[in-house]
C-alpha positions, 0 to 999 in steps of 0.5 A, a space after each residue: 857684112 861687117 859694120 861695126 869696129 868690133 866686127 872689124 877687129 875680130 875679122 882683121 884678126 882672122 886674116 892677120 897671116 894672109 899676105 895676099 888679098 883680093 880687093 874690090 870697092 864699091 863707091 859713088 861718084 856721080 855728084 861729087 869730086 872725090 869718090 865716096 868709099 862705100 864698101 871694101 870687099 876682101 877675099 882670101 883663100 878661105 873667106 870673103 867679106 864685105 866692109 861697110 865703110 859708112 858705118 865704121 868711124 875708125 878705119 885705121 886698123 883696116 889700113 894697117 892690114 891693106 897697107 903693110 909692106 908684106 900685103 899684095 893687092 890682087 885687084 881687077 883694074 886697079 886704078 879707081 879702087 886705089 884712088 877711092 881708098 887713097 882719099 881716105 888713107 893717103 896711102 898707097 899699096 906696097 905690091 900689086 897684081 892687076 888681073 886686067 893688065 896681066 890678061 893683056 899680057 897674055 893675049 886677052 882682049 885689052 881692058 877686058 872686064 872682070 866678068 868676061 875674064 871670070 867666064 873664061 877662066 873659071 867658066 862661071 857667069 856673074 850677075 851684072 844686074 847691079 852695076 848702077 846700084 846706088 851703093 850709099 843705100 842702106 841697109 843693103 839687100 842680101 842679093 846686093 851683098 852677094 853681088 859685091 862678094 862676087 866681085 873678089 870671089 874669083 880674083 884669086 883663081 883668076 890670079 892663079 891661072 894668070 900668074 901661071 900663064 905669065 910665068 911660063 911665057 916669062 912675063 912676070 917681070 913685064 906685069 911688074 913694069 906695067 903696074 909700077 905706075 899705078 903705085 905712084 902717089 902722083 897719079 892720085 894727086 894730078 897736077 894742073 898740067 895733067 888736067 889740062 891735057 885732059 881738057 877736052 880742045 885745050 891743045 887746040 888753043 893758041 898759045 897767046 890764050 893758053 896762059 889764061 886757060 891754065 889759071 881758069 883750069 886751076 881755078 875750076 879745080 880749086 872750086 871742085 875740091 872745095 865744094 867736093 862737085 865734078 869739075 865739069 859741074 863748076 865749069 864745062 871744058 867748052 865754056 873754060 875755053 870760051 872764057 880763055 879766048 874771049 868768046 865769052 865773059 865770066 859774070 861779074 862775081 865770077 870775074 872778081 873770084 877769079 882775079 882774087 884767085 889768080 893774085 893769091 895763087 903762088 904756083 907758076 902754072 906752065 905747060 910742056 911742049 908736049 901739049 901742042 897739037 901733033 903735026 900731020 905725018 909727012 909722006 916719008 913719015 907715013 911710009 916709015 910708020 907703015 913699016 914700023 907697024 908691020 915689024 910690031 904686028 910681027 912682034 905681037 904675033 911672036 910673043 902672043 900679044 895685041 899689037 896695041 899692047 906694044 905700041 898705039 898709033 899715037 905712041 908710035 908717032 912719038 917714037 918716030 919723032 924721037 920722044 924718049 918717053 914713048 913705050 918703045 923706048 923703055 922697059 920690056 917693050 925696048 928690049 923686044 922691039 931692039 931685038 926683033 928690029 935687028 933680026 929683021 934687018 
């Protein structure tokens, strides 16, 4: 395991000519707002190493390699790994191949785990005994280090097989479309609007209460970030909505702090109409949805996909109601849907 700056420098020289890196991270995020990155594992065709992030102060040489414009990341379910590294680096990878997303495009189960995919593709059963290990523990036991290294050892072999399947089925460009959103920096710096969407029960609030709820969400987020605590430790979603509706009242101290935050905040907070609850389907819409679902099922079978990859039930309703941001209106989904819809007529 790499634990010093000099060890890191020597290691980076050995992978200097490697442009394709299998990457995984181990982090802790139980009692913090931001993920606490503990390990970065990297595999190439000739080596696999663990980098002890907690022991090395200057990670800039590592970041220079990871975020070089010629470096391609091979990751399984990449979002949390990108986020954990983004918190320290404030950078996004230039190129990405996500093996979980790739697998979904060639009819493996949706959100398939790395362990299950590796067992299918490599006939290797991986140890799962350290799934909930505290990665801030030092020194790390040898068997724990080996467990961490296994998370990258089979990424490149899995990549090779999945890329071959995608190439044969002419879906490589589909994967590029699917992973593009993971390379958007805004994903890792969510807006207050995005956080409101994720706040349980928010969309059921009456419009007269939404204004105060937005301000409470912004205040909670500010506190969570400043104190580096999970937002629900600051205030649960349920309590936040109760405060917004007037069912409960903030303490005198909290009310003073909240009012001060609102007064000082120059940000204009507003939500789009997409936050309003989805209206129940009419009988004609139900018939139309069933008709479209049958078509999607046929398309999925023809293209060796699971129907949910083409469109979820919620996305299908958005499409029917003219939402141009619905998946069926864009990219490869739009092309195959329009093609097969014409053929079905």
